[in-house]
C-alpha positions as CSV (number, residue, x, y, z in Angstrom):
1,X,-13.4,8.1,2.2
2,X,-11.5,8.7,5.5
3,X,-14.5,7.4,7.6
4,X,-14.5,4.2,5.5
5,X,-10.8,3.3,5.9
6,X,-11.3,0.3,8.1
7,X,-11.9,-3.3,7.2
8,X,-15.4,-3.5,8.6
9,X,-16.6,-0.9,6.1
10,X,-15.9,-3.3,3.2
11,X,-17.3,-6.9,3.7
12,X,-15.3,-8.3,0.8
13,X,-11.9,-7.0,2.0
14,X,-10.5,-9.2,4.7
15,X,-6.8,-8.2,5.0
16,X,-4.9,-5.0,5.7
17,X,-2.9,-5.6,2.5
18,X,-6.0,-5.7,0.3
19,X,-7.3,-2.6,2.1
20,X,-4.0,-0.8,1.4
21,X,-4.3,-1.7,-2.3
22,X,-7.9,-0.5,-2.4
23,X,-6.9,2.8,-0.7
24,X,-4.1,3.3,-3.2
25,X,-6.4,2.6,-6.1
26,X,-9.0,5.1,-4.8
27,X,-6.3,7.7,-4.2
28,X,-5.1,7.4,-7.8
29,X,-8.6,7.5,-9.1
30,X,-9.4,10.7,-7.1
31,X,-6.5,12.4,-8.9
32,X,-8.7,12.2,-12.0
33,X,-11.9,13.4,-10.2
34,X,-14.2,12.9,-7.2
35,X,-15.7,9.4,-6.7
36,X,-18.3,7.9,-4.5
37,X,-17.7,4.5,-2.9
38,X,-20.6,2.2,-2.4
39,X,-19.8,-1.0,-0.4
40,X,-22.1,-3.9,-1.0
41,X,-22.1,-7.4,0.4
42,X,-20.3,-9.0,-2.5
43,X,-18.6,-6.1,-4.2
44,X,-17.7,-2.4,-4.0
45,X,-19.0,0.1,-6.6
46,X,-17.0,3.1,-7.4
47,X,-18.9,5.9,-9.3
48,X,-18.5,9.5,-10.3
49,X,-21.6,11.8,-10.4
50,X,-23.1,10.2,-13.5
51,X,-22.0,6.6,-13.9
52,X,-20.1,3.6,-12.5
53,X,-16.4,3.9,-13.0
54,X,-15.1,0.5,-11.6
55,X,-16.2,-2.4,-9.4
56,X,-14.0,-4.2,-6.9
57,X,-15.5,-7.7,-7.3
58,X,-13.0,-9.8,-5.3
59,X,-10.3,-9.3,-2.7
60,X,-7.9,-12.0,-1.6
61,X,-5.1,-11.9,1.0
62,X,-2.8,-10.2,-1.4
63,X,-4.8,-8.8,-4.3
64,X,-8.0,-6.9,-5.3
65,X,-9.8,-7.6,-8.5
66,X,-11.2,-4.6,-10.3
67,X,-13.6,-4.5,-13.3
68,X,-13.9,-1.5,-15.6
69,X,-17.0,-1.2,-17.8
70,X,-16.2,0.3,-21.2
71,X,-18.3,0.9,-24.3
72,X,-15.7,-0.9,-26.5
73,X,-12.9,-3.5,-26.3
74,X,-9.4,-2.4,-25.6
75,X,-7.4,-5.5,-26.7
76,X,-4.0,-3.8,-27.1
77,X,-2.9,-3.6,-23.4
78,X,-0.8,-5.3,-20.8
79,X,-2.9,-4.7,-17.8
80,X,-6.2,-6.6,-18.3
81,X,-6.2,-10.3,-17.7
82,X,-9.7,-10.8,-19.1
83,X,-12.1,-8.9,-21.4
84,X,-15.7,-9.9,-21.3
85,X,-18.4,-8.6,-23.7
86,X,-21.9,-8.5,-22.3
87,X,-24.5,-9.8,-24.8
88,X,-27.3,-7.4,-25.6
89,X,-25.6,-4.4,-23.9
90,X,-23.1,-1.8,-25.0
91,X,-20.7,-2.8,-22.3
92,X,-17.4,-4.6,-22.3
93,X,-15.9,-5.5,-18.9
94,X,-12.1,-5.3,-18.6
95,X,-10.7,-7.2,-15.6
96,X,-7.6,-6.0,-13.7
97,X,-5.9,-7.8,-10.8
98,X,-3.9,-5.5,-8.5
99,X,-1.2,-7.2,-6.4
100,X,1.1,-4.2,-5.7
101,X,0.7,-0.4,-5.5
102,X,3.1,-0.3,-8.5
103,X,0.4,-2.1,-10.6
104,X,-1.3,1.2,-10.9
105,X,1.1,2.4,-13.7
106,X,0.6,4.9,-16.5
107,X,-1.2,2.4,-18.7
108,X,-3.9,1.6,-16.1
109,X,-4.1,5.3,-15.1
110,X,-5.1,6.0,-18.7
111,X,-7.8,3.4,-18.6
112,X,-9.0,4.8,-15.2
113,X,-9.3,8.2,-17.0
114,X,-11.3,6.6,-19.9
115,X,-13.6,4.8,-17.4
116,X,-14.1,8.0,-15.4
117,X,-15.0,9.9,-18.5
118,X,-17.5,7.2,-19.6
119,X,-15.9,6.5,-23.0
């Protein structure tokens, strides 16, 4: 990741604040296990060795928007602002908007672990 820690590596990230949030999110995720980062034109995919763990789908001046793909709904939470079921697939997208480093709290860390394990 060190060679990617500059704005030009991520076309959707336009500010140093959003890059700082992204770096913090990745650092926290790497405490669970190793991840690969795949920047695309319109999003950033984050995967472990066998599946996608999360997707950064939007970055504003002061936030990043992260989507976690789960196999089931997790309605009882305080961290997701939207839950979207995908028709015809066994996937439920859980949307998380990160504004501050502190937004990565124990609750979201547990969901990061669940996403990493592919549950």
